[in-house]
N, C-alpha and C positions, 0 to 999 in steps of 0.2 A: 249247121251248128258244128263248131270246132273246139278242140281243147289243146292247149299248149303247155309244155312243162320242160324243165331243164334240170339236170343233175350236175350241180356245180363241182368242178374238178373231179368228175366221175372216173376218168381214166387214171389209174395209178402210175402209169409210166410217163405220160406227157402232161398230166394235170389239166388236160383240156376237158371242158364240160360236154355233156351229151344233151342234144336237143331232141325232143320228141313232140309229135303232134298227130292228131287224128281228126277226121271230118266225117260227119254223118248227114244223110238226107233222111229225115224221119228217124226210124230205128235202124237203118241200114248203114253200116260202115262202108264208105266209098274210097277213102284215102287215108294212109298213115305213113309215117316216116320216123326213123330214129337214126341220128347221125352224130358223129363227133364234130364239135365246132372247130372251125379252122384256126381260131386264135385262142389264147389262154385268157379267160375272164378273171379279172381281179376281185370280183365280188359275186355273190349269188344273184344280186339284183342285175348286174350286167349280163350274166349268163341267161337269166330269165328274159331279159329284154331282147337279147339276140334270138332266143327261141320264139318269142312273140313276133319279132320282125320276120323271121323265116316263115312262120305259120301264116302271117298276114299276106305275104307274097303268094303262098300256095292258095290261100282263100280267094285272093283276087283272080288268080289264074282259073280256079274252079268256077268262079262266077262268070268269067268270060266264056269258058267252055260250055256251061249250061245255057248261056244266052245264045251261043252259036248253034247249039243243038235244039234251040227253040223250046227250052224247058222254062216254063213260067214259075217263078218263085213268088209265093204269096208273101212270105215274111223276108225281111232282110237278113243277111248272114250275121251270125253271132259267134264271137270267138271268146272263149273262157280262158282265164289265166289265174293261177292260185297265188301269185306274188303281188301284193299290194304295192311294193316299191317299183316293180316293173310297170305296173299300170299307171303310177304317178309319173314316171319318167316318160311313158308314151303319151300321156295326156298333156304334158307341158311342152308347148311349142319352142321354148328356149333351148331345151335339150335336143 
């Protein structure tokens, strides 16, 4: 299970957004990251979408790592995001 979030234009100097995510196995935190985004996002939706994309890449890597370590996952991975607009962008194949 993972959580993704972004702070739009969180850096007062460069106006770049801050991406953050964390992942759990059960109740145990196994991975987390907070990093300034490489580009300036023009909207909070764009910043949240970039954070969601970054978290998705990390989640895919963790899934492959667990498979290589022969850890069986009963449930599929779940990634939570608090931005409805980012979720709509991610679910639309045109975007």
